[in-house]
C-alpha positions, -999 to 999 in steps of 0.1 A, spaced: 235 -872 -892 236 -885 -855 235 -849 -843 202 -844 -866 187 -873 -849 198 -864 -815 178 -831 -822 149 -847 -833 149 -872 -805 155 -840 -780 125 -822 -800 101 -852 -798 108 -859 -761 98 -822 -756 68 -824 -772 54 -854 -755 67 -842 -722 31 -838 -702 24 -806 -687 24 -798 -653 -6 -807 -632 -12 -773 -612 -43 -789 -594 -18 -805 -568 4 -777 -563 -2 -752 -531 17 -724 -522 13 -700 -491 -10 -670 -500 -19 -637 -481 -11 -645 -445 2 -674 -431 -33 -692 -425 -38 -695 -461 -30 -715 -492 -34 -711 -530 -40 -737 -555 -24 -736 -585 0 -720 -609 15 -689 -587 17 -669 -624 -19 -680 -632 -38 -652 -652 -67 -659 -635 -69 -652 -599 -97 -666 -581 -108 -660 -544 -130 -682 -524 -146 -672 -493 -158 -704 -476 -167 -724 -447 -157 -761 -445 -191 -769 -424 -212 -749 -453 -234 -776 -471 -238 -748 -501 -199 -748 -502 -196 -785 -505 -222 -785 -531 -202 -758 -551 -170 -779 -548 -188 -811 -560 -202 -791 -588 -172 -770 -598 -146 -797 -597 -147 -814 -630 -142 -782 -648 -124 -758 -621 -103 -781 -609 -98 -810 -636 -94 -782 -662 -88 -745 -654 -67 -747 -624 -48 -780 -635 -41 -761 -667 -24 -733 -650 -47 -706 -660 -65 -701 -626 -53 -702 -593 -75 -706 -566 -71 -688 -531 -88 -700 -504 -101 -677 -477 -119 -693 -449 -147 -679 -429 -153 -700 -394 -187 -706 -383 -179 -728 -351 -155 -749 -334 -159 -779 -356 -150 -754 -383 -122 -741 -368 -108 -775 -361 -108 -782 -398 -95 -752 -410 -64 -755 -383 -56 -788 -399 -57 -772 -433 -30 -749 -422 -10 -774 -403 -9 -805 -432 14 -783 -453 14 -769 -490 20 -807 -502 -11 -823 -486 -32 -791 -488 -53 -796 -519 -60 -834 -513 -73 -825 -478 -93 -796 -490 -111 -817 -517 -115 -846 -491 -130 -825 -466 -158 -814 -488 -163 -847 -504 -170 -863 -470 -183 -832 -453 -216 -849 -443 -200 -877 -425 -174 -858 -405 -197 -831 -393 -226 -855 -383 -194 -874 -364 -184 -844 -349 -219 -833 -337 -224 -864 -323 -191 -865 -303 -199 -830 -289 -236 -840 -278 -217 -870 -258 -188 -853 -247 -191 -812 -251 -201 -804 -213 -169 -824 -201 -145 -810 -228 -157 -775 -222 -134 -775 -195 -103 -782 -213 -78 -757 -233 -92 -748 -268 -63 -767 -279 -75 -800 -264 -109 -796 -271 -102 -792 -308 -79 -823 -310 -107 -843 -295 -129 -831 -324 -104 -836 -350 -98 -875 -338 -135 -881 -332 -150 -864 -362 -123 -883 -385 -106 -852 -397 -72 -865 -387 -80 -895 -405 -86 -874 -439 -54 -855 -429 -34 -885 -427 -52 -898 -464 -41 -867 -480 -6 -871 -472 -1 -853 -437 28 -867 -413 19 -876 -375 41 -849 -365 24 -821 -386 -8 -829 -373 2 -828 -335 16 -797 -341 -21 -782 -350 -29 -786 -316 3 -783 -297 -4 -748 -284 -29 -721 -288 -4 -699 -310 -15 -718 -344 -54 -719 -331 -53 -682 -327 -34 -673 -360 -63 -693 -380 -87 -676 -361 -74 -642 -366 -70 -644 -404 -107 -657 -408 -116 -626 -388 -96 -604 -409 -112 -612 -444 -133 -585 -463 -163 -576 -443 -188 -571 -472 -189 -604 -478 -224 -618 -469 -223 -655 -470 -206 -686 -485 -193 -694 -509 -183 -660 -523 -159 -651 -550 -133 -627 -563 -122 -628 -599 -87 -608 -602 -102 -582 -574 -138 -581 -583 -164 -597 -555 -187 -620 -570 -216 -629 -546 -248 -653 -547 -232 -672 -577 -233 -707 -584 -208 -724 -607 -234 -717 -638 -228 -681 -633 -192 -683 -622 -180 -704 -652 -184 -681 -679 -168 -651 -657 -141 -670 -656 -135 -678 -691 -142 -643 -700 -113 -634 -675 -92 -661 -693 -96 -692 -679 -93 -723 -701 
């Protein structure tokens, strides 16, 4: 009887155990300057080509988040690989920080960057207007660090859980910045603008969430 009760207890615990939230999991993707959010073994591999300063990308993130992140990625059926296309030095600053915060902090950093885009982009522009001419004489790593601090991107990285040493390492030398810029230049050349997507290797351009969602469902997202 004791063995039967123990078996029932173990079975009940297994049923009651919550499923893993894959939306908080990030792993290094193709190349050192990219991350994938979600279950590495997911059936659906969604690639998003984006720019952190792109308002259309921020709109997509807001529109898609509830289902894409809250259901499809969370459930483990979709993994989202981020591939950045860099528009300017502010964009480069945001991407450099994204790669330095590490996989544990990346999903939250990525989410916050788009949620607060209008604020930190405005602050970066104001900083550049007031200091850009003087800072043009600085090494690139010092220029980007100044933008990161003045715009509030450093504060976002800290809120996402990044450590001070990890943030400092972003702008410690030029190698990290060159690696990030090089990865952005290596993205496929037929991407016309952001956001653009790949679903299991098939390029999808000019689509919003309304068009992308049924494509993901057809591929096996749930």
